[in-house]
N, C-alpha and C positions, 0 to 999 in steps of 0.2 A: 788472634781473636780479639775483637773490640769487646771490653767489658764495661759493666756499670756497677756502682757499689751496691752491696746487699741491702742498703736502706730501703725500706718499703716504699714504693713509689705510686702505689695505686691511689692513695689519698692525695697525691699532688700531681695535677696534670701536667706540669712542667717536667718533673722527674719521669712521668710516664712517657712524655714525648721524647726525652733523651733516650730512655730505654727502647722505644720503638725504633727511633732512627739508627741506633747501634745494631738492633736486630736486622734492619734492612741492609746495613753495611755488611753484616755477616751472612747475608744471602737469603733471609727470609722475606716474604712479600709482606707489605705493609698491612694488608688486610688480616693476615694471620696474626700479626703482632697485635693489632687492635682488638682482635678477638680474645686475647687473653685477660682483658679487663672483666672483672666479675660483674655479674648481673647486678650485684648489690651496690656497685659504684654509682655516686651521685650523677644524674644525667648531665647536669652542667659541666661537671669535671671531665666526664667521658667526651663531651662535645668539644671542650677546650682542648683536651689532649689530642683528639683527631685532628682539629683545626691546625694545631702547631705542628703536628707530625707530618700531615699532608703539606702544609706550607714549606717546611724545611726541605722535604724531599722534592718539592716542585721547583724550589729556587736553590737547590743544594750547590751546584757548581758555582754560581755567583756568590752565594753567602760564603762558601769556603774560600773563594778568591779574596773577598773583602777581609775576611777574618785573618787569613794568612798574611795579608799584606800589612796588617797591624800588629803582628806577633814579631818579637826579635828573633825568636827561634821557634821551631814546631814543638808541640807537646810531645812527651814520650808516649809510647803505645799504651802504657797503663793509664794514662791520663787523656786518652782520647775522648772520653766523656766530657771533659772540659771544653775541648774544641767544638763539639756538638753543642754544649751549652751555650758558647758564644754565638754560634750560628742561630740557635733558638732565640737568644736576645736580639741578634741582628734582625731576624725575621719580624719580631714584634715591633722593633723600631721603624722597620722600612716598609712592611707590607700589611700590617694589622692596625686595627682601631684601638689597640690598647694603649693607653697613655704612656708616654715615654718614661715618666717617673715610675710607673708600675712595672714596665719592662726592665728597667735598671734594678729597682729593689729586689724584684722576684728573682732575677738571675743571680744576684749576689747571695740571696738566701738560698737558692737552689744549690749553689756551690758548696755551701756549708752542709746541706742536707745529703750531698754526695759524699760527705766525709772529707772534704777538702777545703777547710776554712783557710788554709794558707794561700789559696788562690782568689780569694774574695776581693782583694784590692786589685789584682790583675784583671779579673772580670769586670770590675767597675770601671777601671782606667780604659780598658779596650772599648767598651761600649759607649762611654762618654766620648772618646775620641771619635768613634764611628758617627755618633750623633752630631757632632760638630763638622766632620769632614766628608761626610757621605756623598755630597755632591761632586766634589773634586776627585774623590776616590772612585766613584762610580764612573765618571766621565773617562778616566784612565782605563779601567778594566773593560768597560763596554766597547773599547775599540776592537776587541776580539769578539766577533759575532757569536761564537759558540758560547762564550761566557755570558754575553748579553742575554741570550735565550736559555742559559742554564743547561746546555746540552753537552754531552761528550763530543769530542772533536769528531769522531767517526760517525756519529749519528747525525750530528749537525751537516757534516759533509754529504752523507747518503741522501738526506731529505733535500739538500740544496741541489745536488745532481739530479735526483728523480723529478723535481718540480721547479725547474728555472722559471724565474719570473713570478712564481706563486709561493716560494718557500718562506718569504718574509711573513706573509699572512698565515701561513700554516704554523710556523714556529711561534708567532705571537699568540695564536690561538691556543696552542698546547700549554702556554703559561696561564690561561684563564681558568676560570671556574666553570664547569659544564652546567647546563640547565637541568632541572629534574624533569623527565618526560614520562608520561604515563601511556601505556598501551591498553586500549579498552577492548574488552571481549564484546564485539559488536552483535554476537549472536544472542547476548542476553540484555544488553542496554545500548541506547544510541549514544552518540558522542554529546549531543546537546543535553540529553537527560543526565548524563554523567557529570557534565560541567555544572548543571543546575544543582546536583547533590553536592558537589564540591563547594560551590558558592554558598549553599545553605549551611555548610560546615565552617564557613569562613575562609575557604582556600580558593584563591583567584586562579584561574587557568584560562589559557587561549587555545584554540584548535591549531594544530600544526598545518601549515599552508599546503604541504604536499602529501602528508601521510594521513589517510583517512582514519586510522586507528590511533592517531596520536593527540594527546593534550599536553601542553608545555605549562608547567606551573610557574607563576610569577616569583614565588619564594619556595625553596625546598622545605619539606616537612617530614616529620617522622612517618614511616610507611603505615603504622597501625592507626594513625589519625586519619587515614585516607578512607572515605566511605567506599566500601566494596572490596577493599584490598584483601581483607581476611577470608573472602569468599571467592576470590579470583576474578571479580568484575573488572578490576584494574590491576596492572603489573607495572613495575618500573622497568623501562627499556628505552634506550636512546632511539631516537627517530630513524637513523640510519639502520640500526638492527632490525626494525620492524619491517624493512623492505623484504627481509628473508622469506616471510610468510607469503607476501605478494608474489615474489619471483618464483617460489615453488609451484604456485598455481594448484594448490590442493583441491582435490574434488572428493565428494563423499564416497566412502567404501574403499579407499585406496589403502594399500600396504605402504608404509613410510619407514625408512631408516634414518634415524639421526645418529650419525656415525661418531661424533665427538661431542656428546650431549651436555655435559656439565658446563654451568650449574642449572641449566634447564629452562632458560627463558625461551629459547626458540622452540624447545620441545612443547612447552605449554601453549605457545603461540600457533604451533601446527594443530594441536588437538582442539583448539578453539575456533579453527577456521572452517571445519566440516563435520559432518556426522559419520558415525560407523567406520572410523579410521582404525587401522591396525598399526600402532606405532611401536617400533622397537628402538630404544634409546641406549646406545653403547658408549661407555667411556672407560678408559684404561685405568682411571683412578676410582677404586671403589669407595674411598672416603667422600670424593667429590660427587659420586653418584648418589649419595644420601641427599645432597642439595637438590638433585633432580626430583627425588621422591618427595622432599618437602614442598617443592614448588607445585608439583601436581596434586599432592594432598590438599593443599591450601584451596585449590580451585575445584576439587572433587573430580579430577580427571585421572585417568589410568593409561598406562603404557607398560609394555615389557621392558624392564630395566636389566641390562646385562653389563657386568664388568669384563671388559674385553678389549682387545687391541684392534683398531680398526684397520691396521696395515696387515693383520693376519686373521682374516676371516675363516680360512680353510679349517675344515674339521669341526666347526661350531655349528649349533643349531641355527642360529641367526645367519650364518654365513652360507647356508644351504638353501636359501630362499631368493626369490626374485622380488624387487620392490619397484612400485610405480613411481615413487619419488625418493631420491636420496639426498640428504643434506650433509655436506662436509663442511662444518664450521671448524676449519683446520687449525691445529696449533701453530702459532705464528709469533713474530716479534712483538705484537700488540703495540707497535709504534702509533697506531691511529687512535689509541684510547689513553694516551699519557696524560691528558688532563683530568681523567678520572682516576688513573693509576700512575701518579707521578713517580713512584718508586722504580717504574720500569727503566728509566733512564740510569739508575744506579745498579739495577740488577742484570740488564741486558749487556752483552759483550759482542763486539764486531765479529768474533769468531763463531758466534752462535748461529748467524744466518745461513751459512752453508748447511749446517745440520738440520735446521728447520726446513729448508727447501728440499732435502733428501727425504725428510719425514712426510712432508706434504705430498711428494711425488709418490711415495710408497702407499700411502692412503688412497690417493686418487686411482692408482694402478690397481690396488686390491679390491676396491669397491666398485670399479667400473663393470666387472662381470655380473655384478648383482643387480644391474639395472634391467627391469623388464622391457621388452619390446614396446616402443611408443613412450617409455618413461623419460624422466627428467632428473638429472644429477646437478645440484646446485653447489658450487664451490664458493666459500665465503672465507675472508680473512678480515681481521682489524688492523691490517698492516698498511704502511704508506710506501713500502719498498717494492719496487716492481719485480724484483727477483722472486718474490713470494706471490705475486699477483699476475700481471699480464704475461710476463715471462714464463711463469710456472704453467699457465694454460697454453701458451704457445708451444712449450716443450711437450705437454701432455698430447696435444693434437698431432704433433709430429711423430710420437710414438704409436699413436692409435688411429690408423687409417679409417677405422669404422665409426669414429667419433667426429661430431661437428658442433660447433658453438651456435647457440641460439642467440638472436639479437634481442637483448632485454630492453624494455622501454626505459628511457632516461628521465625518471621523475625527479631524481636529485643527482648531483654528480655530473660526470662526463664520461665519454667513451675512453677507454683505455685498452688498447688491444682488442681481444675479443670480449672484454667485460666492461663492467661500469665501476668507476673509482669515486668515492666520496671523500672530501677533504675537510678537516676541521678548519673552521674559520672562514670557509668559503661556501660550504653547502649546508650550514646550520645543523650539522650532525658531528658525531665522531667520525673518524676515518675508517671506511670499509671498502672492500672489494668484493664484487659479485660477478661470477660468470656461470652460465647455464649450459650444460652439455646434453646432447641426445645422440642416440645411434643414427648413422646415416641410413637413409631409405635403401632398401635392397635395389 
């Protein structure tokens, strides 16, 4: 277990960042660690703690390799917090706008606040040497491509194998900061009117070139400063994710199943596409289902919310119905959204993929009988791995002779098997895969 001193870290964003990274190394998501900060914390401190936490996770392997190369011997397990602190200092020196003198002095002070004053000279010495030698050190470690892109070996290799000739662009994009993209409820406001309201509030935005509901902000802002956010006129959603609503082809009066609904962004998108919909949103995690409820309440929308397993609809009320549209936003490796969730590269393991593929197949097989004649099932992942995407759909079609794939229009991305794959750094989106299925005509 990685531990951190009991010294209160909420008032110090650097201590908070150390705590957050240690939590990720212990298996927690970064989002859940960040959520521990009390609402009373200073907004600037919260923002800095988040920036440092995300940054260290994003560059973890490269920072870890740099710091390790400068230590005579590794820290003992009980002092793992000092190793993270050195990576935090290295991140500030190499990737942030924080002045070098501030990065150095605050790192030394943080070692004291960790209750480890004995290490203050070591922290100072290592970071000063990094400041002097980072170019030569970086040139040496970056000869290993997986280190250069701060990816575990297995994941670097998987992406390189899946996308030969394009993997360098993808991996570079995964190290970048994603844009903040809005999805507009076009039933209530036009995109041009929404952009004008944003401009009046001092928020610059431009229309997404391919997504009619999308506006891309020049600079990210707090969600509650967005005109219309608190009433559901706008939501935060990557442009690639907004294709789900288009590809479902929602029509008024339809019965819709959102089989893996949390946190509810796509559920709300469905409800804002047409009138008189009967939407059932299912998620296996009752706690995360509350996020769906909050999303819908914000926009004044309603759906039937059910805590349940999409792989086992048998014997449930929702599993006894037929649906005109089914959305399976399947649990996946989330490798396509690593620029938004950089902790994925620390949390995911190579051995996870086979289990995820089996889980996806079980959900597809279980939900397929719930599709009404003439209906459409849309399978979605935010993965870059073909085993979860094109290969998954090919295997499903081989198991189900009554199913066929629809040819989706390629507005973004490119054909991949019987679906469409979007790639970060290439398609101006996060990484998503879409495939639409329907029953064969008799």
